[in-house]
SELOBA-771497 format. One record per residue (C-alpha): y, x, z; residue number from 1. Coordinates in nm, 2 decimals. Each point is the difference from the previous one (the first is absolute). Layout:
<recs>
> Y;X;Z;NUM
...
</recs>
This chain:
<recs>
> 0.00;0.00;0.00;1
> 0.35;0.13;-0.08;2
> 0.21;0.16;0.28;3
> -0.29;0.01;0.25;4
> 0.00;-0.37;0.08;5
> -0.26;-0.23;0.13;6
> -0.09;-0.36;-0.06;7
> 0.21;-0.08;0.32;8
> 0.30;0.15;-0.16;9
> -0.04;-0.21;-0.31;10
> -0.04;-0.31;0.21;11
> 0.32;0.09;0.18;12
> 0.20;0.06;-0.32;13
> -0.11;-0.32;-0.16;14
> 0.01;-0.22;0.31;15
> -0.36;-0.13;-0.04;16
> -0.04;-0.08;0.37;17
> -0.11;-0.36;0.07;18
> -0.05;0.00;0.38;19
> -0.37;-0.01;-0.04;20
> -0.07;0.33;-0.17;21
> -0.31;0.16;0.16;22
> 0.02;0.30;-0.22;23
> 0.23;0.19;0.23;24
> -0.28;0.06;0.24;25
> -0.10;0.36;-0.02;26
> 0.28;0.09;-0.25;27
> 0.21;0.30;0.09;28
> 0.32;-0.20;0.05;29
> 0.19;0.31;0.11;30
> -0.08;0.20;-0.31;31
> 0.31;0.19;-0.13;32
> 0.01;0.03;-0.38;33
> 0.13;0.30;-0.19;34
> 0.36;-0.15;0.01;35
> -0.02;0.00;0.38;36
> -0.03;-0.38;0.04;37
> -0.24;-0.22;0.19;38
> -0.10;-0.34;-0.11;39
> 0.25;-0.15;0.24;40
> 0.28;0.22;-0.13;41
> -0.08;-0.11;-0.36;42
> -0.02;-0.36;0.10;43
> 0.36;0.03;0.13;44
> 0.15;0.25;-0.24;45
> -0.13;-0.14;-0.33;46
> 0.05;-0.37;0.05;47
> 0.25;-0.27;0.09;48
> -0.09;-0.06;0.36;49
> -0.12;-0.35;-0.08;50
> -0.29;-0.20;0.15;51
> -0.27;0.18;-0.19;52
> 0.12;0.34;0.12;53
> 0.04;-0.14;0.35;54
> -0.36;-0.11;-0.01;55
> -0.11;0.34;-0.12;56
> 0.18;0.17;0.29;57
> -0.15;-0.25;0.24;58
> -0.35;0.08;-0.14;59
> 0.06;0.37;0.01;60
> 0.12;-0.01;0.36;61
> -0.30;-0.22;0.10;62
> -0.23;0.26;-0.16;63
> 0.15;0.28;0.21;64
> 0.27;0.14;-0.23;65
> 0.24;0.23;0.18;66
> 0.36;-0.10;-0.08;67
> 0.12;0.33;0.16;68
> -0.12;0.22;-0.29;69
> 0.31;0.13;-0.17;70
> 0.07;0.01;-0.37;71
> 0.12;0.32;-0.17;72
> 0.36;-0.08;0.10;73
> -0.11;-0.02;0.37;74
> 0.03;-0.38;0.03;75
> -0.26;-0.23;0.17;76
> -0.10;-0.33;-0.15;77
> 0.23;-0.17;0.24;78
> 0.29;0.21;-0.10;79
> -0.06;-0.07;-0.36;80
> -0.03;-0.37;0.06;81
> 0.32;-0.01;0.19;82
> 0.18;0.22;-0.25;83
> -0.10;-0.23;-0.28;84
> 0.10;-0.32;0.19;85
> -0.36;-0.12;0.03;86
> 0.05;-0.16;0.34;87
> -0.31;-0.22;-0.02;88
> -0.22;0.31;-0.06;89
> 0.19;0.20;0.27;90
> -0.08;-0.28;0.24;91
> -0.37;0.05;-0.06;92
> 0.01;0.37;0.09;93
> -0.05;0.10;0.36;94
> 0.32;0.15;0.15;95
> 0.23;-0.22;-0.19;96
> 0.32;-0.13;0.17;97
</recs>
């Protein structure tokens, strides 16, 4: 796969979460691709912050994703959500507010 990604990263990018996805069990949700992004970072950075991406973030957190992993610019998932104005996503991430 290009850029060292996983299926989880593709799911995050395309917002395929449906709240019932059992496929995250056993998947390395904290994998960092060659660009330095986790699935959670990609779900935030490459989307519009809408309901589908909110659900992807919710699923990733539920599967044990670490929102504290920093991107190459040194930002956490929470910092990126806040910076982009995605308050609904930020509210899902522990440590918000």
